[in-house]
C-alpha positions in Angstrom: 0.0 0.0 0.0 1.5 3.3 -1.1 0.1 6.8 -0.4 0.7 9.6 -2.9 0.9 13.0 -1.2 1.8 15.3 -4.0 5.2 15.7 -5.7 5.7 11.9 -5.7 2.9 11.6 -8.4 4.1 14.3 -10.8 5.8 12.9 -14.0 7.8 16.0 -14.8 8.7 17.6 -11.5 12.2 18.5 -10.7 15.4 18.6 -12.7 18.5 16.5 -13.3 19.4 13.8 -10.7 16.5 14.8 -8.5 14.0 14.3 -11.3 15.5 11.0 -12.2 15.4 9.8 -8.6 11.8 10.8 -8.3 10.9 9.0 -11.5 12.7 5.9 -10.3 10.9 5.8 -7.0 7.5 6.6 -8.7 8.0 3.7 -11.2 8.8 1.3 -8.4 5.8 2.3 -6.4 3.4 2.2 -9.4 4.7 -1.3 -10.3 5.0 -2.8 -6.9 2.1 -1.5 -4.8 -1.0 -3.6 -4.3 -2.9 -0.4 -4.1 -2.0 3.3 -4.6 -3.8 5.8 -2.5 -4.1 9.4 -3.6 -5.0 12.0 -1.1 -7.5 13.7 -3.5 -9.3 13.0 -6.8 -7.1 15.7 -8.3 -3.9 13.8 -7.4 -5.4 10.5 -8.6 -5.8 12.1 -12.0 -2.2 13.3 -11.9 -1.1 9.7 -11.0 -3.1 8.3 -13.9 -1.4 10.7 -16.3 1.9 9.5 -14.9 1.1 5.9 -15.7 -0.6 4.5 -12.6 -2.8 1.5 -13.1 -6.4 2.7 -12.6 -7.4 -0.8 -11.3 -5.0 -0.3 -8.4 -5.6 3.3 -7.6 -8.0 4.7 -5.0 -8.8 8.1 -3.6 -8.3 8.1 0.2 -8.9 11.5 1.9 -6.7 12.0 5.0 -8.9 13.2 7.8 -8.4 15.5 10.7 -9.2 14.8 14.4 -12.6 16.5 14.7 -12.5 15.7 18.5 -9.4 18.0 18.9 -10.0 20.6 16.2 -13.1 22.1 17.7 -14.8 25.5 18.0 -14.0 27.8 20.9 -15.9 26.7 24.0 -16.7 30.4 24.7 -19.0 31.6 21.9 -19.3 35.1 23.2 -19.0 37.7 20.4 -15.5 39.2 20.1 -15.1 42.9 20.2 -11.8 42.9 18.3 -11.5 43.5 14.6 -12.4 40.4 12.5 -9.4 38.3 11.9 -8.5 37.0 8.4 -6.1 34.1 9.1 -3.5 32.3 7.0 -1.7 29.2 8.3 1.2 27.7 6.2 4.4 28.4 4.5 4.9 32.0 3.4 5.5 31.1 -0.2 4.3 31.7 -3.7 2.8 28.2 -3.8 0.6 29.0 -0.8 -0.5 32.3 -2.4 0.2 34.4 0.6 1.4 37.3 -1.7 -2.1 37.3 -3.3 -3.7 37.4 0.1 -1.6 40.3 1.3 -2.6 42.3 -1.8 -6.3 41.4 -1.4 -6.4 42.5 2.2 -4.5 45.7 1.3 -7.3 46.5 -1.1 -9.8 46.3 1.8 -7.9 48.5 4.2 -10.0 51.6 4.9 -13.1 50.0 3.4 -13.7 46.9 5.6 -12.2 46.7 9.1 -10.2 43.5 9.6 -6.8 42.2 10.8 -4.6 39.9 8.7 -2.7 37.4 10.8 -0.1 35.1 9.2 0.9 32.0 11.0 4.1 30.4 9.6 7.4 31.4 8.0 9.0 31.2 4.6 10.8 33.0 1.8 8.2 35.8 1.4 8.3 36.8 5.1 10.8 39.7 4.6 8.7 41.4 1.9 5.4 40.8 3.8 6.8 42.3 6.9 6.9 45.7 5.1 3.1 45.8 4.9 1.6 47.7 7.8 -1.7 45.8 7.9 -0.1 42.4 8.5 0.7 40.7 11.8 3.1 37.7 12.1 3.2 34.9 14.7 5.9 32.8 13.2 5.6 29.0 13.4 3.3 27.7 16.1 2.5 24.3 17.7 -0.9 22.7 17.2 -2.4 24.4 20.3 -1.2 27.8 19.0 -2.7 27.2 15.6 -6.0 26.1 17.1 -6.1 29.2 19.3 -5.8 31.5 16.3 -8.3 29.4 14.3 -10.9 29.8 17.0 -10.5 33.6 16.9 -10.7 33.9 13.2 -13.6 35.2 11.1 -12.3 33.3 8.1 -9.2 31.3 7.1 -7.8 31.9 3.6 -5.5 29.6 1.7 -5.1 31.0 -1.9 -2.7 28.2 -3.0 -1.9 28.4 -6.7 0.0 26.5 -9.4 3.7 27.1 -9.0 6.6 25.5 -10.9 4.5 22.7 -12.4 2.8 21.6 -9.2 -0.4 22.3 -7.3 -1.8 21.8 -3.8 -2.7 18.1 -3.5 -5.1 18.6 -0.6 -4.7 21.3 2.1 -5.4 19.8 5.5 -5.3 23.2 7.1 -8.7 23.9 5.4 -10.1 20.9 7.2 -8.6 21.9 10.5 -10.1 25.4 10.3 -13.6 24.1 9.3 -13.5 21.6 12.1 -13.0 24.6 14.4 -16.2 26.1 12.9 -14.3 28.6 10.7 -15.4 29.0 7.0 -12.5 29.1 4.5 -11.7 30.8 1.2 -9.4 29.2 -1.3 -8.6 29.1 -5.0 -10.0 26.2 -7.1 -6.4 24.8 -7.4 -5.5 21.1 -7.3 -7.3 19.2 -4.6 -8.4 22.2 -2.5 -12.0 22.3 -3.9 -12.4 18.8 -2.5 -11.5 20.1 1.0 -14.2 22.7 1.5 -17.8 22.4 2.7 -20.2 23.0 -0.2 -22.3 26.1 0.2 -20.6 27.2 3.4 -17.0 28.1 2.4 -16.0 30.1 -0.6 -13.9 29.7 -3.8 -12.3 32.8 -5.4 -11.1 32.9 -9.0 -7.6 31.5 -9.3 -4.7 33.9 -9.3 -6.9 36.9 -8.8 -6.2 39.0 -5.8 -9.2 41.1 -6.8 -11.6 38.1 -6.7 -10.0 37.1 -3.5 -10.6 40.5 -2.0 -14.3 40.2 -3.0 -14.6 36.9 -1.3 -12.9 38.2 1.9 -15.2 41.2 1.8 -18.2 38.9 1.5 -17.1 36.9 4.5 -16.4 40.0 6.6 -19.9 41.3 5.8 -21.7 38.2 7.1 -23.9 38.8 10.1 -23.0 36.9 13.3 -25.9 34.5 12.7 -24.8 33.8 9.1 -21.2 33.4 10.2 -22.3 30.9 12.9 -24.5 29.0 10.5 -21.7 28.7 8.0 -19.3 27.6 10.6 -21.6 25.0 11.9 -22.2 23.7 8.4 -18.4 23.5 7.9 -17.8 21.5 11.0 -20.7 19.2 10.3 -19.3 18.5 6.8 -15.8 17.8 8.1 -17.1 15.5 10.8 -19.1 13.5 8.4 -16.8 13.5 5.3 -13.3 14.4 6.2 -12.7 13.5 9.9 -10.0 11.1 11.1 -12.8 8.7 12.1 -14.3 8.7 8.6 -10.8 8.4 7.0 -9.9 5.3 9.1 -13.2 3.6 8.3 -12.5 4.1 4.6 -8.9 2.9 4.9 -10.2 -0.2 6.7 -12.5 -0.9 3.8 -9.7 -0.5 1.3 -7.4 -2.9 3.2 -10.3 -5.4 3.4 -10.7 -5.1 -0.4 -7.0 -5.6 -1.1 -6.6 -8.6 1.2 -9.7 -10.6 0.4 
């Protein structure tokens, strides 16, 4: 049983010796595995394009612990500015540069506070923006604390150097905390959002992203609560660790029968 997480499935990723080594490992996995598990339908399609046997390929969504990623126990309305949250590497792949531009467009029009959790190559340039706060890397408890305070989490991941986001577990973690999310329809990310409760913005468009963030900031407290509850219910039902384990058990039973 071999799980494909992202770069391991791309047929033309990397250069030189690294690309050759990746191709060698991929070929061995594709030929020798009783079953290949892709973490999204998108990645399964990438694997098929790279030569995977469709009869031995399954989609297995990796779930999150919905008993740990939970909404804040205190539901009292916060008096602070609404928080727009990003969690991840501060890189072009994660689209944090688009997010900073989108939020800059809203400054003076829609009160909010952009908080970036993580570190990466774009950090120096982002630190020059007055409307952005940084936490650096945090442990799970620290990430959950910020998620529980957020109005919305944004992950505008975009195609970069031939690859796309395979899944985006941070989207599931936030929604399990009752926080709606906004993302681009890139790679496997559309498979990680609650239909009708979270939002998709047009890919590579800071302007569209700003409109989606503006929409989320304009929600009434009741609508925000309803969307958050719908997000959590969907993750618990479709993308929880419990659901993932049950599905994996069924896959193992099928392979070993």
